[in-house]
Structure formats: C-alpha cells, structure tokens
C-alpha positions in Angstrom: -58.2 8.6 178.5 -60.4 7.0 180.8 -63.9 6.5 177.8 -67.2 5.4 179.4 -68.6 2.6 178.3 -71.5 3.4 176.8 -70.9 6.6 174.2 -73.6 9.0 173.3 -74.8 6.9 169.7 -75.2 3.6 171.3 -77.0 5.9 173.9 -79.0 7.4 171.2 -79.4 4.7 168.9 -79.2 1.3 169.9 -80.3 2.3 174.0 -82.4 4.5 172.8 -82.3 7.1 175.4 -83.5 10.6 175.3 -83.5 11.7 179.3 -80.1 13.1 179.2 -79.4 16.3 176.8 -77.5 15.8 174.2 -74.6 18.0 175.7 -74.8 16.2 178.9 -74.5 12.8 177.3 -70.9 12.1 177.6 -70.2 13.5 181.1 -73.0 11.9 182.7 -72.0 8.5 180.9 -68.6 8.3 181.8 -69.9 9.4 185.7 -71.5 6.1 185.2 -69.0 4.5 184.4 -66.8 5.1 186.7 -69.9 3.9 189.2 -69.6 0.7 187.6 -66.1 0.6 187.8 -66.6 1.2 191.4 -69.4 -1.7 191.9 -66.9 -4.4 190.2 -64.2 -3.3 192.2 -62.2 -2.7 188.9 -62.3 -5.6 187.4 -63.4 -4.5 184.2 -60.4 -2.0 183.8 -58.0 -5.0 185.0 -59.0 -7.5 182.7 -59.7 -4.9 179.7 -63.3 -4.3 178.2 -62.2 -5.9 175.2 -61.4 -9.0 176.9 -64.7 -9.6 178.3 -67.6 -11.6 176.4 -69.8 -10.4 174.1 -72.4 -10.8 176.6 -70.5 -9.1 179.7 -69.4 -6.2 176.7 -73.4 -5.7 176.0 -74.7 -5.4 179.3 -72.2 -3.5 180.9 -73.2 -0.9 177.7 -76.6 -1.5 178.9 -76.2 -0.6 182.6 -74.2 2.5 181.9 -77.3 3.5 180.2 -79.7 2.9 182.9 -77.4 4.5 185.5 -76.7 7.6 183.8 -80.1 8.0 182.8 -81.0 7.0 186.9 -78.5 9.3 187.7 -79.5 12.1 186.2 -83.0 12.2 186.7 -82.2 11.7 190.9 -78.4 13.4 190.4 -80.6 15.6 193.6 -81.4 13.1 195.4 -78.2 11.4 195.1 -76.3 14.4 196.2 -77.7 15.2 199.3 -76.3 15.1 202.9 -79.7 14.3 204.5 -80.3 11.0 205.9 -83.8 11.9 206.7 -86.1 14.6 207.7 -89.4 15.1 209.0 -92.0 18.5 208.4 -95.5 18.1 210.1 -95.7 14.6 210.9 -94.3 14.1 207.1 -90.9 12.3 206.3 -88.7 11.4 203.7 -85.9 8.9 204.2 -82.7 8.3 201.4 -80.8 5.6 201.7 -81.5 2.5 200.8 -85.6 1.3 200.3 -86.9 -1.5 198.4 -86.0 -0.5 194.4 -82.6 1.2 195.3 -79.8 -0.1 197.1 -76.5 1.8 197.6 -72.9 -0.1 197.7 -69.6 1.0 198.3 -70.8 4.5 197.9 -73.0 3.6 195.0 -76.6 4.1 195.3 -78.4 1.9 192.1 -81.4 0.5 191.4 -82.1 -3.0 192.4 -82.9 -4.2 189.0 -80.0 -2.6 188.1 -77.2 -3.9 189.9 -78.8 -7.7 189.7 -77.9 -7.2 185.7 -74.8 -6.2 186.4 -74.2 -8.8 188.8 -75.1 -11.7 186.3 -72.1 -10.8 184.6 -70.3 -12.5 187.3 -67.7 -8.6 188.0 -69.6 -8.2 191.4 -68.6 -10.6 193.9 -66.5 -9.8 196.9 -64.5 -13.2 196.8 -61.0 -12.3 195.3 -59.8 -14.5 192.5 
C-alpha cells in the first residue's frame, strides 16, 4: 500500500502545519507524495525511502508538507482547465509565473521545487 512521505503527526507536530483539515491530511499528503514521485522520476520508489540519506529523507518530508498545503490552498486554480481569460480589460493567466513552475504536469512553487532538486533526485539524466 502506498504511503505518503510525511504522516499526519509529522505534518502537525514537526512541520507545524495547520492549513489542511484533520480529516483530509492523509489524502492531501498522499497526493503530494505522488506528485513528488513524478517530479523525481520515481527515484525515491526505485531506491526505497529508507535507503536515502537522512538529509534527503528530512527534506522530502518537509517538501511533502509544503506541497500538500500549496495544493490544498490552490486546488481550484490548479485544477482549472483554462489557461487564461480576460473580462473588460482585466486578464488572468494560469500556468508558470515568477513563483510557480509546472514540471511534468505538476504545478509547484519554484522554491519548493528547488529544494526538491537539492536532493539530487530531479535530474533528467538517467543513471
């Protein structure tokens, strides 16, 4: 059975999260973990989470919580099918911006993605 990289206890106690309602934490964390797997080309699953360094494990748990909160708070915008729209001269675009990037179809904050890349697991180079 697939487990998220961070659990509800880690989210609430260690990360200090309070954005996601208690009854949705596990689902949101699990979804964010699957997105981490996509962004890391399934390298965590391939190596096994326990085989990563302590630094990588801790950072991935933290990123799991950050992504979960971002995805929970912005789920309506992330799931929209519109790329842009304009009404009476006011326009709005969805997709990449100065603080959001879209990699492999996953919208993620650039800072969060940079942290994930610092684990060495996001390279497109096949090893």
